[in-house]
N, C-alpha and C positions, 0 to 999 in steps of 0.2 A: 925388795922394795919396789924396784922398777916394774916387776911383774904384777904387783898388787895395783900399782898406779894404772898400768895398762888395762887391767881387768876392770877397774873402777871406771876408767874413761870409756871402755868398750861397753860396759853396762849402761853408762849414762847416754852414750850415743844410741845404743839399742833402744833404751827407754824413750829417748827423744824421738827416734824413728817410729817407734810404736805409737807414741802420742800423735805425731804428725800423720801417720797412716790412719789412725783411728779418727782424727779430726777431718782428714781428707775424705775418708769413707762416709763419715757423718754428713759432711757437706755434699758429697755426691748423692747420698740417699735423699737429702733435703731437696736438692736440685731436681732429682728424678721424680720425687713425690709432687713437687710444685709443677713440673712439666706435665705429669700425668693428670693432675688436677686441672691445669689450664687446658690441656688437650680434651679432657672430658667435658669441661664447660663449653669449649669452642665447638666440640662435636654436637652437644645438645643445642647450642645456639644455631648451628648450621642446620641440624635436623628440624628444629622448630621453624626456622625461616623457610626451609624447603617444604615442610608440611603446609605452612601458611600459603606459600606460592602455589602449591598444588591445589589447595582448596579454592584459591582465587581463580586459577585457570579452569578448574572443574566447573565452578559457578559461571564463569564467562562462557565456556563451551555450552553449558546447559541453557543459558540465556540465548546464545546464538542459535542453538538448535530449536529452541521454542519459537524464536522470532522467524526462523526459516520455515518452520512448520506452519506458523500463522500466516506467513506470506503465501505459502503454497495453497493453504486452505482458502484464502481470499481469492487467489487466482482461479481456483476451481469454481468457486461460487460465482465470481464475476463472469467467467466463461459460460456458465450455465445460464445466467441472466441475459448475457449478451446474445446467446443463441435464441432465447425467447424473444428478445427485442428485434432481432433480425427477422424472426418469423412474422412479427407484427408488420414490419416494413414490407416483407414479401406479400403479406395478405393485402396491404394497401395496393400494391401493384396488381395483384390478382383481381381485386374488386374493380379497379379502374379499367382493366381489360375485359371485364365481364359484362353480361346483360344487366347486372344490378346497378351499374354505375349511373345511368340516367336518373334513377330514383334518388340516389345519393346526391347527385348534382342538383336535383329539385330541392332537396332539404338544405343544401348549402346556399342556394339562391334564396330560399324562403327566410333563412336567418339573416340575409342581407336586405330584405324587403324594405325595412324602414329607412335604409340609407339610399334607396333608389329613388331619388327625386331631383328634379332640375336637370341641368345639362351634365350628364355623367356618361362614362363609357364602361361597359362591362367587358372583362377579358376572361376568356375561357379556353378549355382544351381544344386543340385542333380536332376536327371530326365531330364536335358537339355544338358548334356555333348555331346550327339550325334548331337544335333542341333548346338551347338557351333562349333564342328569339321566340320560339313557340311558348316557352314558359312565361316570358315577359309579356307577350300578348295576352295569354290566358289570365294573367294577374294584374292587368291594367297598366302595363308599362310599355305599350307599343311605341315604336319609334326610337327606342334606346339603341345606341350604337353598340354592336358586339364585335369584338376583335378576337382572333385566334392567336394563341401564344403557346409555344412548347414549354415555357416556364411555368405555365399553369395547367399542366397535364392532369392534375388530380383535384382540381377545384376551380374556383372563380375569384376574380378581384374586381373591385369597383374603383374608378379614379375619375378625376375631373379631366377635361380635354387638355388642359395646360400641364397636367401631370404634377400638380403641386401636392397632391396627397393620393394615397392608395390604401384601400382596405382589402386585405387578402383573406380569403376563406377557403383554405385547402385542407385536404386530409393530412398531409405531412405537417402543415403548419399547426393544425389542432393537436396532432400527436406530439409535436415538438414541445407544446406548452405543458403537456402532462407527462412527458417522458421521464423526468427525474422521479416524480411521484410513482409512476408505473414501475420504474426500476426498483425503488424501495419496497413497494408492495410485492413485487415478484420475489425479492430477496427474503422478505418476511414469510411469504406463503411457502416458499421452497425450503428455507433453512431455519425459520423461527425468528423471534424478536431480536435475539443477540446477534444475528447475522448482519444487522445494519450498523453495528458499532464500527466506527472508523471508515464507513462508506460515505 
């Protein structure tokens, strides 16, 4: 009888152990499945976030590259226009130093003719004072005082003796008044209408 009881108890313990082991295995499988599911979800979320960040960075680098290319393009265009504008300035210096300049000086004086009245002083380039006096005499303005000034190397100016006003008429002054329009025109002629955007 003791042997039967022992066998029954052993069978119960074995059955209970099997039940516990099966429950533990079932719980372990559930935990593993849950962990794998969470891991897959997390991996997908990380992958999605990484993809989104890579797209954002790609777009940012694309925009930066485009902006840099646009800047480089504008620098090249501006340098080309600047070279032309410097050529114009060099041409002004060439004209002033040439035999053409007295005729240019006559034209500058003629455009001031209506202002040459009363007690005024004309200022002109050094080395051309006699030419200016001769022009004044030939055009009915004898006796006007003419002064030489290195500041007016490329044209003339008219002022009252008290120096309360001055009207300048120089090549660089005239060029300065049209320089921005000339720059824009240069840009359009060299590179087309779209070249002036942002200039």
